[in-house]
LUMZA-799608 format. One record per residue (C-alpha): x, y, z. Coordinates in nm, 2 decimals. Layout:
REM LUMZA-799608
+--------+--------+--------+
|   east |  north |     up |
+--------+--------+--------+
|      X |      Y |      Z |
...
+--------+--------+--------+
***
This chain:
REM LUMZA-799608
+--------+--------+--------+
|   east |  north |     up |
+--------+--------+--------+
|  10.51 |   5.61 |   7.51 |
|  10.66 |   5.36 |   7.26 |
|  10.72 |   5.11 |   7.54 |
|  10.36 |   5.15 |   7.66 |
|  10.22 |   5.09 |   7.31 |
|  10.43 |   4.78 |   7.28 |
|  10.30 |   4.66 |   7.62 |
|   9.94 |   4.72 |   7.52 |
|   9.99 |   4.55 |   7.19 |
|  10.13 |   4.24 |   7.37 |
|   9.84 |   4.24 |   7.61 |
|   9.60 |   4.26 |   7.32 |
|   9.77 |   3.98 |   7.14 |
|   9.76 |   3.77 |   7.45 |
|   9.40 |   3.84 |   7.50 |
|   9.32 |   3.74 |   7.15 |
|   9.51 |   3.42 |   7.18 |
|   9.32 |   3.34 |   7.50 |
|   8.99 |   3.40 |   7.33 |
|   9.09 |   3.19 |   7.04 |
|   9.19 |   2.90 |   7.28 |
|   8.86 |   2.93 |   7.46 |
|   8.67 |   2.92 |   7.13 |
|   8.86 |   2.61 |   7.02 |
|   8.79 |   2.44 |   7.35 |
|   8.42 |   2.52 |   7.32 |
|   8.42 |   2.39 |   6.96 |
|   8.60 |   2.07 |   7.06 |
|   8.36 |   2.02 |   7.34 |
|   8.07 |   2.07 |   7.11 |
|   8.23 |   1.83 |   6.86 |
|   8.25 |   1.58 |   7.14 |
|   7.88 |   1.62 |   7.22 |
|   7.80 |   1.59 |   6.85 |
|   8.01 |   1.28 |   6.81 |
|   7.85 |   1.12 |   7.11 |
|   7.50 |   1.11 |   6.96 |
|   7.65 |   1.00 |   6.64 |
|   7.83 |   0.72 |   6.83 |
|   7.50 |   0.62 |   6.99 |
|   7.33 |   0.60 |   6.66 |
|   7.61 |   0.38 |   6.53 |
|   7.58 |   0.15 |   6.82 |
|   7.20 |   0.13 |   6.77 |
|   7.25 |   0.07 |   6.40 |
|   7.51 |  -0.18 |   6.48 |
|   7.28 |  -0.35 |   6.73 |
|   7.00 |  -0.37 |   6.47 |
|   7.25 |  -0.49 |   6.21 |
|   7.37 |  -0.75 |   6.45 |
|   7.01 |  -0.86 |   6.52 |
|   6.94 |  -0.88 |   6.15 |
|   7.25 |  -1.08 |   6.10 |
|   7.17 |  -1.31 |   6.40 |
|   6.82 |  -1.35 |   6.26 |
|   6.96 |  -1.43 |   5.92 |
|   7.21 |  -1.67 |   6.07 |
|   6.93 |  -1.84 |   6.27 |
|   6.72 |  -1.87 |   5.96 |
|   7.01 |  -2.01 |   5.76 |
|   7.09 |  -2.25 |   6.04 |
|   6.73 |  -2.36 |   6.05 |
|   6.72 |  -2.41 |   5.68 |
|   7.05 |  -2.59 |   5.69 |
|   6.93 |  -2.81 |   5.97 |
|   6.60 |  -2.88 |   5.79 |
|   6.78 |  -2.97 |   5.47 |
|   7.02 |  -3.19 |   5.65 |
|   6.74 |  -3.36 |   5.84 |
|   6.55 |  -3.41 |   5.52 |
|   6.86 |  -3.56 |   5.35 |
|   6.93 |  -3.78 |   5.65 |
|   6.57 |  -3.90 |   5.65 |
|   6.59 |  -3.97 |   5.28 |
|   6.91 |  -4.16 |   5.33 |
|   6.76 |  -4.36 |   5.62 |
|   6.45 |  -4.44 |   5.41 |
|   6.67 |  -4.54 |   5.12 |
|   6.87 |  -4.77 |   5.35 |
|   6.55 |  -4.92 |   5.49 |
|   6.42 |  -4.96 |   5.14 |
|   6.73 |  -5.13 |   5.02 |
|   6.74 |  -5.35 |   5.33 |
|   6.37 |  -5.44 |   5.27 |
|   6.43 |  -5.53 |   4.91 |
|   6.74 |  -5.74 |   4.99 |
|   6.56 |  -6.02 |   5.18 |
|   6.26 |  -6.00 |   4.96 |
|   6.48 |  -6.04 |   4.65 |
|   6.65 |  -6.33 |   4.81 |
|   6.32 |  -6.48 |   4.90 |
|   6.20 |  -6.45 |   4.54 |
|   6.53 |  -6.59 |   4.41 |
|   6.50 |  -6.89 |   4.64 |
|   6.15 |  -6.97 |   4.52 |
|   6.20 |  -6.88 |   4.15 |
|   6.19 |  -7.12 |   3.87 |
|   6.52 |  -7.26 |   3.76 |
|   6.65 |  -7.09 |   3.44 |
|   6.84 |  -7.25 |   3.16 |
|   7.13 |  -7.01 |   3.22 |
|   7.16 |  -7.15 |   3.58 |
|   7.14 |  -7.52 |   3.49 |
|   7.40 |  -7.75 |   3.35 |
|   7.29 |  -8.05 |   3.15 |
|   7.43 |  -8.40 |   3.09 |
|   7.30 |  -8.74 |   2.97 |
|   7.34 |  -9.09 |   3.09 |
|   7.19 |  -9.43 |   3.02 |
|   6.86 |  -9.53 |   3.17 |
|   6.76 |  -9.83 |   3.37 |
|   6.64 | -10.02 |   3.07 |
|   6.68 | -10.03 |   2.69 |
|   6.52 |  -9.74 |   2.51 |
|   6.57 |  -9.49 |   2.80 |
|   6.79 |  -9.19 |   2.82 |
|   6.84 |  -8.99 |   3.14 |
|   6.88 |  -8.61 |   3.12 |
|   7.04 |  -8.46 |   3.43 |
|   7.01 |  -8.10 |   3.53 |
|   7.23 |  -7.94 |   3.80 |
|   7.16 |  -7.60 |   3.97 |
|   7.47 |  -7.39 |   3.90 |
|   7.32 |  -7.08 |   4.05 |
|   7.38 |  -6.93 |   4.40 |
|   7.02 |  -6.97 |   4.53 |
|   6.76 |  -7.23 |   4.55 |
|   6.53 |  -7.27 |   4.25 |
|   6.23 |  -7.49 |   4.16 |
|   6.13 |  -7.71 |   3.87 |
|   5.77 |  -7.83 |   3.80 |
|   5.63 |  -7.99 |   3.49 |
|   5.75 |  -8.14 |   3.17 |
|   6.05 |  -8.04 |   2.98 |
|   6.04 |  -7.97 |   2.61 |
|   6.25 |  -8.22 |   2.41 |
|   6.31 |  -8.20 |   2.03 |
|   6.52 |  -8.47 |   1.87 |
|   6.71 |  -8.38 |   1.56 |
|   6.84 |  -8.60 |   1.28 |
|   6.96 |  -8.55 |   0.93 |
|   6.61 |  -8.60 |   0.81 |
|   6.43 |  -8.35 |   1.04 |
|   6.31 |  -8.30 |   1.40 |
|   6.07 |  -8.50 |   1.62 |
|   5.92 |  -8.37 |   1.94 |
|   5.88 |  -8.60 |   2.23 |
|   5.52 |  -8.65 |   2.37 |
|   5.44 |  -8.62 |   2.74 |
|   5.39 |  -8.93 |   2.94 |
|   5.10 |  -8.97 |   3.18 |
|   5.30 |  -8.93 |   3.50 |
|   5.22 |  -8.66 |   3.75 |
|   5.47 |  -8.38 |   3.78 |
|   5.62 |  -8.32 |   4.13 |
|   5.77 |  -7.99 |   4.24 |
|   6.14 |  -8.02 |   4.28 |
|   6.35 |  -7.76 |   4.47 |
|   6.72 |  -7.76 |   4.39 |
|   6.97 |  -7.61 |   4.62 |
|   7.29 |  -7.47 |   4.47 |
|   7.49 |  -7.77 |   4.33 |
|   7.20 |  -8.01 |   4.36 |
|   7.08 |  -8.22 |   4.07 |
|   6.76 |  -8.37 |   3.93 |
|   6.67 |  -8.55 |   3.61 |
|   6.40 |  -8.66 |   3.37 |
|   6.37 |  -8.97 |   3.15 |
|   6.33 |  -8.99 |   2.78 |
|   6.17 |  -9.30 |   2.65 |
|   6.21 |  -9.42 |   2.29 |
|   6.16 |  -9.75 |   2.10 |
|   6.50 |  -9.92 |   2.04 |
|   6.58 | -10.02 |   1.69 |
|   6.57 | -10.40 |   1.69 |
|   6.44 | -10.42 |   1.34 |
|   6.78 | -10.51 |   1.19 |
|   6.76 | -10.20 |   0.96 |
|   6.95 |  -9.88 |   0.99 |
|   6.66 |  -9.70 |   1.14 |
|   6.68 |  -9.33 |   1.21 |
|   6.95 |  -9.18 |   1.43 |
|   6.90 |  -8.86 |   1.63 |
|   7.22 |  -8.69 |   1.70 |
|   7.10 |  -8.39 |   1.90 |
|   6.85 |  -8.32 |   2.18 |
|   6.71 |  -7.96 |   2.22 |
|   6.60 |  -7.94 |   2.58 |
|   6.38 |  -7.67 |   2.73 |
|   6.33 |  -7.68 |   3.11 |
|   5.97 |  -7.65 |   3.24 |
|   5.83 |  -7.29 |   3.22 |
|   6.13 |  -7.17 |   3.03 |
|   6.17 |  -7.03 |   2.68 |
|   6.55 |  -7.08 |   2.64 |
|   6.68 |  -7.41 |   2.53 |
|   7.01 |  -7.60 |   2.54 |
|   7.14 |  -7.85 |   2.28 |
|   7.29 |  -8.18 |   2.39 |
|   7.47 |  -8.44 |   2.17 |
|   7.29 |  -8.78 |   2.15 |
|   7.30 |  -9.10 |   1.97 |
|   6.94 |  -9.24 |   1.97 |
|   6.86 |  -9.49 |   1.71 |
|   6.49 |  -9.58 |   1.65 |
|   6.33 |  -9.80 |   1.39 |
|   6.16 |  -9.64 |   1.09 |
|   5.78 |  -9.70 |   1.14 |
|   5.46 |  -9.58 |   0.99 |
|   5.37 |  -9.42 |   1.32 |
|   5.16 |  -9.71 |   1.45 |
|   5.43 |  -9.83 |   1.70 |
|   5.53 |  -9.67 |   2.03 |
|   5.65 |  -9.32 |   2.00 |
|   5.91 |  -9.11 |   2.19 |
|   5.78 |  -8.98 |   2.52 |
|   5.93 |  -8.77 |   2.81 |
|   5.85 |  -8.79 |   3.18 |
|   5.82 |  -8.48 |   3.40 |
|   6.12 |  -8.35 |   3.59 |
|   6.19 |  -8.52 |   3.92 |
|   6.05 |  -8.86 |   3.83 |
|   6.24 |  -9.19 |   3.78 |
|   6.51 |  -9.10 |   4.03 |
+--------+--------+--------+
***
């Protein structure tokens, strides 16, 4: 009887283990089915996420492209603008009036007595023009006298870099035998300019009551 009870107990234990194994298998199978829909949802979610990411990337790419295109366009326009301004600037510089800063001055004796030549040389890098009468003030220890304009017609003179032109100052020479008045400086202002340059001079004129000939200046470019 004892042996039989042990055998029955063993059978019962074995049956219990078998049922337990079956239950575990069913549960695992169920878990598999449950994980499968979960996996599908993850895939779907992943697909949507990927689509969103792709859309976002596309949008970013479009924005980046647009910004780059706009920047490139601005750069090109800037280049064209600079290029356009370059020749225009050169054109204006070539036809611009000569400035005092881009002229060098010197003096020399004229063709006859009572004449002084004032030479002007273009020291700039572009052509420039001169048209009209220069301003000339003569300074002595007693004061300043301004030269009057002659009746000559003023030509337009274009000076290339390094080129030179001139004008003539006329004054009455001192033949009176007296000491007269000596002008030691000339303050010269080119036509259409406001800046002057000062030159050393030694012009001696007679002292008069103003009834004699005065000091006159010709326009630039005459008396070559």
